[in-house]
C-alpha positions in Angstrom: 4.8 -6.3 26.6 2.2 -6.5 23.9 0.5 -4.3 21.3 -2.5 -2.4 22.5 -4.8 -0.8 19.9 -7.4 1.8 20.7 -9.8 3.5 18.3 -10.4 7.2 18.7 -12.0 8.0 15.3 -13.6 5.5 12.9 -15.7 7.8 10.7 -14.8 8.9 7.1 -15.0 12.2 5.3 -16.5 14.5 8.0 -17.2 14.2 11.7 -20.7 12.9 12.2 -21.9 13.5 15.8 -25.4 12.8 16.9 -27.8 10.4 18.5 -27.7 8.0 15.5 -23.9 7.6 15.5 -23.3 7.7 19.3 -22.4 4.0 19.7 -19.8 3.7 17.0 -18.7 7.3 17.2 -18.7 10.3 14.9 -15.0 11.3 15.0 -12.8 10.9 11.9 -9.8 8.6 11.7 -7.4 8.3 14.6 -6.0 5.0 16.0 -3.6 4.8 19.0 -1.1 2.0 19.4 0.9 1.4 22.5 3.9 -0.8 23.2 5.2 -0.1 26.7 6.0 3.6 26.8 6.0 4.1 23.1 3.0 6.1 21.8 2.2 5.6 18.1 -0.8 7.2 16.4 -2.2 6.7 13.0 -3.9 9.7 11.4 -5.0 13.0 13.0 -8.7 13.1 12.2 -11.0 14.7 14.8 -10.5 11.7 17.0 -7.0 12.9 17.9 -8.5 15.7 20.1 -9.9 13.4 22.8 -6.7 11.3 22.5 -4.7 14.4 23.2 -6.7 15.2 26.3 -6.2 11.6 27.6 -2.4 11.8 27.0 -2.3 15.1 28.9 -4.1 13.5 31.8 -1.8 10.5 31.9 1.4 12.6 31.7 0.6 14.8 34.6 3.1 17.4 33.4 5.8 15.0 32.2 7.1 15.3 28.6 5.1 13.4 25.9 6.6 11.9 22.8 4.3 10.9 20.0 5.0 9.2 16.7 2.2 10.3 14.4 1.9 8.3 11.1 -0.3 9.9 8.5 -1.9 7.7 5.8 -2.6 10.8 3.6 -3.5 14.5 4.0 -7.2 14.6 3.1 -8.9 16.7 5.7 -10.6 13.9 7.6 -7.1 12.5 8.4 -5.4 15.8 9.5 -8.3 18.1 10.6 -7.8 17.3 14.3 -4.2 18.2 14.5 -4.8 21.9 15.3 -6.7 20.7 18.3 -4.1 18.2 19.6 -3.2 19.7 22.9 0.1 17.9 23.5 1.4 19.8 20.4 1.0 23.1 22.2 3.0 22.1 25.3 6.7 23.0 25.6 9.1 20.0 26.1 6.7 17.6 24.2 7.9 16.1 21.0 5.6 15.2 18.1 7.1 13.4 15.1 4.8 13.4 12.0 5.5 10.8 9.3 4.0 10.9 5.9 4.5 11.4 2.2 5.6 14.7 0.6 3.6 15.6 -2.5 5.2 16.7 -5.8 4.2 20.3 -5.2 4.3 20.6 -1.5 6.2 18.9 1.4 4.4 17.2 4.3 5.2 20.1 6.6 3.4 22.7 4.4 0.4 20.4 3.9 0.0 20.5 7.7 0.8 24.2 8.2 -1.5 25.2 5.4 -4.7 24.3 7.3 -3.4 26.5 10.2 -2.9 29.6 8.2 -4.8 32.6 9.6 -7.4 32.4 6.8 -8.5 29.1 8.3 -7.3 28.9 11.9 -6.4 31.5 14.5 -3.1 29.9 15.7 -0.3 29.2 13.2 1.7 25.9 13.5 4.8 27.8 14.4 3.0 28.9 17.6 2.7 25.3 18.8 5.0 25.0 21.9 6.1 21.4 21.4 8.8 20.4 19.1 6.9 19.4 16.0 9.1 17.5 13.5 8.1 16.2 10.0 9.7 13.2 8.4 9.0 12.3 4.8 8.7 8.6 4.1 8.0 6.4 1.1 7.5 2.6 0.9 9.9 1.5 3.6 10.3 0.1 7.1 11.2 2.2 10.1 12.2 1.1 13.6 11.0 2.7 16.8 12.8 0.7 19.5 11.9 -2.9 18.8 8.8 -2.0 16.8 8.9 -2.2 13.0 6.5 0.0 11.0 6.2 -0.6 7.3 4.4 1.5 4.7 2.9 0.7 1.3 1.1 3.0 -1.1 -2.5 2.1 -1.8 -5.2 3.0 -4.3 -6.6 6.4 -3.3 -6.7 9.8 -4.9 -3.7 11.1 -3.0 -0.3 9.8 -1.8 -2.0 7.4 0.6 -0.3 4.7 2.7 -1.3 1.5 4.5 0.8 0.8 7.6 2.0 -2.5 9.1 3.2 -2.7 12.7 5.3 -5.7 13.8 6.4 -6.3 17.3 7.5 -9.5 19.2 6.0 -11.9 16.6 2.6 -10.0 16.4 1.3 -7.6 13.8 -1.4 -5.1 13.0 -2.2 -3.7 9.6 -4.1 -0.4 9.1 -5.1 -0.3 5.4 -5.8 3.4 5.4 -8.2 4.6 2.6 -8.1 2.2 -0.3 -10.2 1.3 -3.3 -10.1 -2.0 -5.2 -7.7 -1.9 -8.1 -10.4 -1.2 -10.8 -8.6 2.1 -11.7 -5.4 4.0 -10.9 -6.0 6.7 -8.3 -2.7 7.2 -6.5 -0.4 10.0 -7.3 2.6 7.7 -6.7 3.8 5.3 -9.3 5.1 3.1 -6.5 1.4 2.2 -5.8 1.4 0.2 -9.0 4.9 -1.5 -8.8 5.3 -5.2 -8.1 8.8 -6.5 -7.6 10.2 -3.5 -9.3 7.9 -3.9 -12.4 5.7 -0.9 -13.2 2.1 -1.9 -13.9 -0.5 0.0 -16.0 -4.1 -0.9 -16.2 -4.2 -0.1 -20.0 -1.1 -2.2 -20.7 -1.7 -5.2 -18.3 -5.4 -5.3 -18.6 -7.9 -5.1 -15.8 -7.7 -8.7 -14.6 -3.9 -9.0 -14.4 -3.5 -5.5 -13.0 -6.0 -6.3 -10.2 -4.7 -9.7 -9.4 -1.1 -8.7 -9.1 -1.8 -5.7 -6.9 -4.2 -7.6 -4.7 -1.4 -10.2 -4.2 1.0 -7.3 -3.3 -1.5 -5.9 -0.7 -2.2 -9.4 0.7 1.5 -10.0 1.1 1.8 -6.8 3.0 -1.0 -8.0 5.3 0.3 -11.6 5.5 -0.7 -13.3 8.8 -1.5 -10.1 10.6 -3.2 -10.6 13.9 -5.5 -7.7 13.1 -6.4 -6.1 9.8 -8.2 -2.7 10.0 -9.8 -2.1 6.6 -11.7 0.7 4.8 -15.3 -0.5 4.1 -17.0 2.8 3.6 -19.5 1.5 1.1 -21.6 -1.6 0.5 -21.1 -3.6 -2.7 -24.4 -2.2 -4.0 -23.3 1.4 -3.4 -19.8 1.1 -4.7 -20.6 1.5 -8.4 -22.1 4.9 -7.7 -19.0 6.0 -5.9 -16.2 4.3 -7.9 -13.2 6.4 -8.1 -13.8 8.1 -4.7 -11.1 5.9 -3.1 -12.9 3.5 -0.8 -13.9 -0.1 -0.5 -16.6 -2.5 0.6 -16.8 -5.6 2.9 -16.6 -8.3 0.3 -13.3 -6.9 -1.0 -11.9 -6.6 2.6 -12.7 -10.2 3.2 -11.1 -11.2 -0.1 -7.8 -9.5 1.0 -8.0 -10.9 4.5 -8.5 -14.4 3.2 -5.6 -14.1 0.7 -3.4 -12.8 3.6 -4.4 -15.5 6.1 -5.8 -12.8 8.4 -8.2 -14.1 11.1 -9.4 -10.8 12.6 -10.9 -8.1 10.5 -12.1 -4.6 11.7 -14.3 -2.6 9.4 -13.7 1.1 9.5 -14.0 4.5 7.8 -17.8 4.3 8.3 -19.6 6.6 5.9 -21.0 9.8 7.5 -24.5 8.8 6.6 -24.2 5.4 8.2 -26.2 5.2 11.5 -25.3 2.7 14.2 -28.0 0.5 12.8 -26.5 0.6 9.3 -23.0 -0.3 10.7 -24.6 -3.2 12.6 -26.2 -4.3 9.4 -22.9 -4.1 7.5 -21.2 -6.3 10.1 -24.1 -8.8 10.0 -23.9 -9.0 6.2 -20.1 -9.4 6.3 -20.3 -12.2 8.8 -22.9 -14.0 6.7 -20.7 -13.5 3.6 -17.7 -15.0 5.5 -19.8 -17.9 6.6 -21.2 -18.6 3.2 -17.7 -18.5 1.8 -16.7 -21.1 4.3 -14.0 -18.9 5.8 -12.8 -18.5 9.3 -12.4 -14.8 9.9 -13.6 -12.9 13.0 -15.3 -9.7 11.8 -16.4 -6.6 13.8 -16.8 -2.9 13.3 -14.2 -0.4 14.7 -15.8 1.7 17.4 -14.8 4.8 19.3 -13.1 3.7 22.6 -12.7 0.1 21.6 -9.4 -1.4 23.0 -7.8 -4.5 21.7 -4.8 -6.3 23.2 -2.7 -8.1 20.5 -0.8 -10.9 22.3 
């Protein structure tokens, strides 16, 4: 068996359908990973709706079990869950993993968007067994699959995830901004080998270098790195602090980690297919001029990759 990755949503912030985004897709973040019969999903953006319909068609009435790992609970990463059909079907089992917030557990963060002020069907009316599991920086096992989590730099409790199976690995970096500031609500995001870092105490250069190394170690030798490149380097200064990255930084981390395959994702809602094409072209030129050997492409709705 091998890892199979399929992209169901690659857009950031808000669904962006239309003629100008039809090739890469307008649905927000959702990535499916299969190993044999295990169904593992990362994020429940609007892309989880078509995924759910596909799972229903495959199951033909048989019970469905899904392990759903949430990077963080900003709307573009959970807004599709109320439309995830398998969660409404009795005998199905949906296990949702993610971080509790200081003021609200993961379960309430999900159920809140389905209160009657916002949605006609409450989460308790879902027919499936929906189970919530709070996680931190740790490694879980699902059969022979290891899934590790690491807090990253984003205005929330946001994770990157690493999947290891049979000598192969995939890393989904989630929403992440270079370490020019401290955005995460979790102190663990800024710990290295048990030492708490602070940008004011350590200084910008040391702070960034140590945390870049931590992130690169998490991504070390991955067969595929899926990385947030919502902005261009030119646009980033205007949106610093919003929690997203740009291609040059993604290449920097990929190179430090020895990654050979880089997927650009979290496309900005204003990015047309042509703009995404241009970003890929620019990134490939940057890789070439830097004398690196990294395959680069943009994540795209429906794209399937076999990691073997």
